[in-house]
C-alpha positions as CSV (number, residue, x, y, z in Angstrom):
1,X,-19.5,12.1,43.2
2,X,-20.6,11.9,39.5
3,X,-19.2,9.0,37.4
4,X,-19.4,11.0,34.2
5,X,-20.4,14.3,32.8
6,X,-21.9,13.1,29.5
7,X,-24.8,10.9,28.8
8,X,-23.0,8.8,26.2
9,X,-19.6,10.5,25.6
10,X,-18.2,13.9,24.6
11,X,-18.3,13.3,20.8
12,X,-21.7,11.6,20.8
13,X,-23.4,14.1,23.1
14,X,-22.1,17.1,21.2
15,X,-23.0,15.7,17.8
16,X,-26.5,14.4,18.6
17,X,-27.7,16.2,21.8
18,X,-25.9,19.5,22.5
19,X,-25.3,21.0,19.1
20,X,-28.5,19.9,17.3
21,X,-30.6,23.0,18.1
22,X,-28.1,25.3,16.5
23,X,-27.4,22.9,13.6
24,X,-31.1,22.6,12.9
25,X,-31.4,26.4,12.9
26,X,-28.6,26.5,10.3
27,X,-30.3,23.8,8.2
28,X,-33.5,25.7,8.3
29,X,-31.8,28.9,7.2
30,X,-30.0,27.2,4.4
31,X,-33.2,25.5,3.1
32,X,-35.3,28.7,3.3
33,X,-36.5,30.1,0.0
34,X,-34.7,27.4,-2.0
35,X,-36.2,24.8,-4.3
36,X,-36.1,22.4,-1.4
37,X,-38.8,24.4,0.4
38,X,-40.6,26.1,-2.4
39,X,-41.2,23.6,-5.2
40,X,-43.9,20.9,-4.5
41,X,-43.4,17.3,-5.6
42,X,-45.8,14.4,-5.8
43,X,-45.1,11.4,-3.6
44,X,-47.6,8.5,-3.6
45,X,-50.4,10.9,-4.5
46,X,-49.4,13.4,-1.8
47,X,-48.1,16.9,-2.8
48,X,-45.5,18.7,-0.6
49,X,-42.1,20.2,-0.8
50,X,-39.0,18.1,-0.2
51,X,-38.4,19.7,3.2
52,X,-42.1,19.0,4.0
53,X,-41.8,15.3,3.1
54,X,-38.4,15.1,4.9
55,X,-39.5,16.7,8.2
56,X,-42.8,14.8,8.2
57,X,-40.9,11.5,7.8
58,X,-38.4,12.4,10.5
59,X,-41.2,13.4,12.9
60,X,-43.1,10.2,12.5
61,X,-39.9,8.1,12.5
62,X,-39.0,9.4,16.0
63,X,-42.6,8.9,17.2
64,X,-42.5,5.2,16.5
65,X,-39.0,4.8,17.9
66,X,-40.5,4.8,21.4
67,X,-41.5,1.1,20.9
68,X,-37.9,0.1,21.3
69,X,-38.0,1.6,24.8
70,X,-41.5,0.6,25.7
71,X,-42.4,-2.7,24.1
72,X,-39.0,-4.1,23.2
73,X,-37.5,-3.5,26.6
74,X,-38.7,-6.4,28.8
75,X,-38.0,-4.5,32.1
76,X,-40.1,-1.5,31.1
77,X,-42.8,-3.6,29.4
78,X,-43.4,-5.8,32.4
79,X,-44.1,-2.8,34.5
80,X,-46.8,-1.4,32.3
81,X,-48.5,-4.1,30.1
82,X,-51.9,-2.5,30.2
83,X,-50.5,0.9,29.1
84,X,-48.6,-0.8,26.3
85,X,-51.2,-3.2,25.0
86,X,-54.8,-2.4,26.1
87,X,-54.8,1.4,26.0
88,X,-53.5,1.7,22.4
89,X,-56.0,-0.8,21.2
90,X,-58.9,0.9,22.9
91,X,-57.8,4.3,21.6
92,X,-57.5,3.0,18.1
93,X,-61.0,1.5,18.4
94,X,-62.4,4.8,19.6
95,X,-60.8,6.6,16.7
96,X,-62.3,4.1,14.2
97,X,-65.7,4.4,15.9
98,X,-65.9,8.2,15.7
99,X,-64.4,10.6,13.2
100,X,-65.0,13.4,15.7
101,X,-62.9,11.7,18.3
102,X,-60.2,11.3,15.7
103,X,-60.2,15.1,15.0
104,X,-60.2,15.9,18.7
105,X,-57.3,13.5,19.2
106,X,-55.4,15.3,16.4
107,X,-56.0,18.6,18.2
108,X,-54.8,17.1,21.5
109,X,-51.7,15.8,19.8
110,X,-50.9,19.2,18.4
111,X,-50.7,20.8,21.8
112,X,-49.4,17.8,23.7
113,X,-46.5,17.9,21.2
114,X,-45.5,21.4,22.4
115,X,-45.6,20.3,26.1
116,X,-43.7,17.1,25.3
117,X,-41.0,18.9,23.4
118,X,-40.2,21.2,26.3
119,X,-40.2,18.2,28.6
120,X,-37.6,16.4,26.4
121,X,-35.1,19.2,26.8
122,X,-36.0,19.3,30.5
123,X,-35.2,15.5,30.7
124,X,-31.8,16.0,29.0
125,X,-31.0,18.9,31.4
126,X,-31.8,16.8,34.4
127,X,-29.6,13.9,33.3
128,X,-26.7,16.4,33.0
129,X,-27.6,17.6,36.4
130,X,-27.7,14.1,37.8
131,X,-24.3,13.2,36.2
132,X,-22.8,16.3,37.8
133,X,-23.9,15.0,41.2
134,X,-27.0,17.1,41.8
135,X,-29.9,15.5,43.8
136,X,-32.7,14.2,41.6
137,X,-35.3,16.6,43.1
138,X,-33.2,19.7,43.4
139,X,-34.9,22.5,41.5
140,X,-36.8,20.0,39.5
141,X,-40.0,22.1,39.2
142,X,-38.0,25.2,38.5
143,X,-36.1,23.5,35.6
144,X,-39.3,22.0,34.3
145,X,-41.2,25.3,34.0
146,X,-38.2,27.1,32.6
147,X,-38.0,24.6,29.7
148,X,-41.7,24.8,29.1
149,X,-41.5,28.5,29.1
150,X,-38.6,28.6,26.7
151,X,-40.4,26.2,24.3
152,X,-44.1,27.2,24.6
153,X,-43.7,30.8,25.4
154,X,-42.4,31.9,22.0
155,X,-45.4,30.1,20.4
156,X,-47.9,31.9,22.6
157,X,-46.2,35.2,22.1
158,X,-44.9,34.8,18.5
159,X,-45.4,34.4,14.8
160,X,-46.4,30.8,14.8
161,X,-49.4,30.9,17.2
162,X,-51.9,31.0,14.3
163,X,-50.3,28.0,12.7
164,X,-50.9,26.0,15.9
165,X,-54.5,27.0,16.5
166,X,-55.7,26.6,13.0
167,X,-56.1,22.9,13.7
168,X,-59.4,23.8,15.4
169,X,-60.8,24.4,11.9
170,X,-61.0,20.6,11.5
171,X,-64.0,20.7,13.7
172,X,-66.0,22.7,11.2
173,X,-67.8,19.8,9.6
174,X,-69.6,19.2,12.9
175,X,-70.5,22.9,13.3
176,X,-68.5,22.9,16.5
177,X,-68.3,26.4,17.8
178,X,-64.7,25.8,18.8
179,X,-63.7,25.7,15.1
180,X,-64.2,29.4,14.8
181,X,-64.3,30.7,18.4
182,X,-60.9,29.5,19.4
183,X,-59.0,31.0,16.5
184,X,-61.0,34.2,16.7
185,X,-60.5,34.7,20.4
186,X,-56.8,33.8,20.3
187,X,-56.2,36.2,17.3
188,X,-58.0,39.0,19.1
189,X,-56.0,38.4,22.3
190,X,-52.7,37.9,20.6
191,X,-51.3,41.3,21.7
192,X,-52.2,40.6,25.3
193,X,-50.8,37.1,25.1
194,X,-47.5,38.6,23.9
195,X,-47.2,41.1,26.6
196,X,-48.4,38.6,29.2
197,X,-45.8,36.0,28.2
198,X,-43.1,38.6,28.1
199,X,-43.9,39.8,31.6
200,X,-44.1,36.2,33.1
201,X,-40.9,35.2,31.3
202,X,-39.0,38.2,32.6
203,X,-40.1,37.5,36.1
204,X,-39.4,33.8,35.9
205,X,-35.9,34.3,34.4
206,X,-35.0,36.7,37.3
207,X,-36.3,34.2,39.8
208,X,-34.4,31.4,38.1
209,X,-31.2,33.4,38.1
210,X,-31.6,34.3,41.8
211,X,-32.0,30.6,42.7
212,X,-28.8,29.7,41.0
213,X,-27.0,32.7,42.4
214,X,-27.9,31.4,45.9
215,X,-26.7,28.0,44.9
216,X,-23.4,29.6,43.8
217,X,-23.1,31.3,47.2
218,X,-23.3,27.8,48.8
219,X,-20.6,26.4,46.5
220,X,-22.8,24.6,43.9
221,X,-22.1,25.1,40.3
222,X,-24.6,23.9,37.7
223,X,-23.1,21.8,34.9
224,X,-22.2,24.0,32.0
225,X,-23.4,21.2,29.6
226,X,-26.9,21.7,31.0
227,X,-26.7,25.5,30.8
228,X,-25.5,25.3,27.1
229,X,-28.3,22.9,26.2
230,X,-31.1,24.9,27.8
231,X,-29.6,28.2,26.7
232,X,-29.1,27.2,23.0
233,X,-32.5,25.5,22.8
234,X,-34.2,28.6,24.3
235,X,-32.4,30.9,21.9
236,X,-33.4,28.8,18.9
237,X,-37.0,28.5,20.2
238,X,-37.4,32.2,20.8
239,X,-35.8,33.1,17.4
240,X,-37.7,30.5,15.5
241,X,-41.1,30.1,17.1
242,X,-41.2,33.8,18.1
243,X,-40.2,35.4,14.8
244,X,-40.0,32.7,12.2
245,X,-37.7,35.0,10.2
246,X,-36.9,32.2,7.7
247,X,-40.3,30.6,7.5
248,X,-39.0,27.2,8.5
249,X,-40.0,27.1,12.2
250,X,-41.6,23.6,12.0
251,X,-38.6,22.2,10.2
252,X,-36.1,23.6,12.6
253,X,-37.8,22.9,15.9
254,X,-39.0,19.4,15.0
255,X,-35.7,18.4,13.4
256,X,-33.4,18.8,16.4
257,X,-36.1,17.3,18.7
258,X,-36.4,14.2,16.6
259,X,-32.7,13.8,16.0
260,X,-32.0,14.0,19.8
261,X,-34.7,11.4,20.5
262,X,-33.6,8.9,17.8
263,X,-30.0,9.2,19.1
264,X,-31.0,8.7,22.7
265,X,-33.1,5.6,21.9
266,X,-30.1,4.1,20.0
267,X,-27.7,4.9,22.7
268,X,-29.8,3.3,25.4
269,X,-31.3,0.4,23.5
270,X,-28.8,-0.6,20.9
271,X,-28.3,-4.1,22.2
272,X,-32.0,-4.7,22.4
273,X,-32.5,-3.2,18.9
274,X,-29.8,-5.6,17.6
275,X,-31.7,-8.5,19.2
276,X,-35.0,-7.4,17.7
277,X,-33.5,-7.4,14.2
278,X,-31.7,-10.7,15.0
279,X,-28.2,-9.2,14.4
280,X,-26.6,-9.4,17.9
281,X,-22.9,-8.3,17.9
282,X,-23.3,-6.3,14.6
283,X,-24.0,-2.8,15.8
284,X,-23.6,-1.1,12.4
285,X,-26.1,-3.4,10.7
286,X,-28.4,-3.0,13.7
287,X,-28.2,0.8,13.4
288,X,-28.9,0.7,9.7
289,X,-31.9,-1.5,10.3
290,X,-33.1,0.7,13.1
291,X,-33.0,3.8,11.0
292,X,-34.4,2.1,8.0
293,X,-37.3,0.7,10.0
294,X,-38.4,3.9,11.7
295,X,-37.7,5.8,8.4
296,X,-39.9,3.5,6.4
297,X,-42.7,4.1,8.9
298,X,-42.1,7.8,8.7
299,X,-42.2,7.8,4.9
300,X,-45.3,5.6,4.9
301,X,-47.1,8.0,7.1
302,X,-46.3,10.8,4.7
303,X,-47.8,8.7,1.9
304,X,-51.0,7.9,3.7
305,X,-54.1,9.7,2.6
306,X,-55.9,11.2,5.7
307,X,-59.1,9.7,4.3
308,X,-57.7,6.2,4.9
309,X,-59.2,6.1,8.4
310,X,-57.7,2.7,9.4
311,X,-54.1,3.7,8.7
312,X,-54.4,7.3,9.8
313,X,-55.9,6.2,13.2
314,X,-52.7,4.2,13.7
315,X,-50.5,7.3,13.2
316,X,-52.6,9.2,15.7
317,X,-52.4,6.4,18.3
318,X,-48.6,6.2,17.7
319,X,-48.3,10.0,18.3
320,X,-50.3,10.1,21.5
321,X,-48.7,7.0,22.9
322,X,-45.3,8.4,22.2
323,X,-46.1,11.6,24.2
324,X,-47.6,9.6,27.0
325,X,-45.0,6.8,27.2
326,X,-42.1,9.3,27.3
327,X,-43.6,10.9,30.4
328,X,-42.8,7.8,32.5
329,X,-40.3,5.5,30.8
330,X,-37.5,8.1,30.7
331,X,-37.9,9.5,34.2
332,X,-34.5,10.5,35.5
333,X,-35.6,9.3,39.0
334,X,-35.4,5.7,37.7
335,X,-32.2,3.7,37.9
336,X,-32.7,2.4,34.3
337,X,-32.3,5.9,32.7
């Protein structure tokens, strides 16, 4: 029998995990077409809107927060020392050695981020499943692909597809044919992608519903917290990535994803974070230092000129390692999650 329904507690989960997709949607709507999102400001030589600076800082803040789970957690660190020390160093050296590799890494990060974001919602959903007493492997693949479909499907079929594939243009200085062929082919096939995604999605949703209907016939009821999380995230993803009615898709989708992650790291690692900052027994101060630390990194990244290769390479390494580390340090099948 499950010991609890929530990951942390009712209030914490609803504020930081369960309600964040809808709250981020509301924030994006409120910020749309206001001075926050239309007027550019200068910050350390970089020009962007306030919402642009804000979401950029939040994104990079949550990316670096993984170190409190990977490097600052002795149990996790002892299991993967090569992945946590050698691989980042080699990747950074490769980025410094070749600007082409750095550009390719940026392209990889763009699409890995899409996959990673769907996987995060999947992870939260599986934790709620586990807390409700479901076996760790029950419908695991089904849930995984449902969350990937709800997150990536609206990108492939919707208004923001061009925004994602334009990153290939960065290969143009090397006369790489991908710089023009990928955007051209994707744009020409956009209609077919839309219909294809809609057809696959409809079939998958029917199959998903049938599986859970059979579970219900056998007396199993999926936790409603999981259904709310997946359903609300899917709605926001379809409405935002698919239509981008308010023009704030990247703000909305990245905001709730980052907030969920920062809250999860704090909930799981607060004692270790307090020890890292040498303030054991003072959780409020530890929380302030945690947010200030990751926030300072996020703001620093926003202030970095992309031509500053050494610093920019660090941000790419941090991004890629965040996506990779999350794939194995937060597995629901491990007792420490």
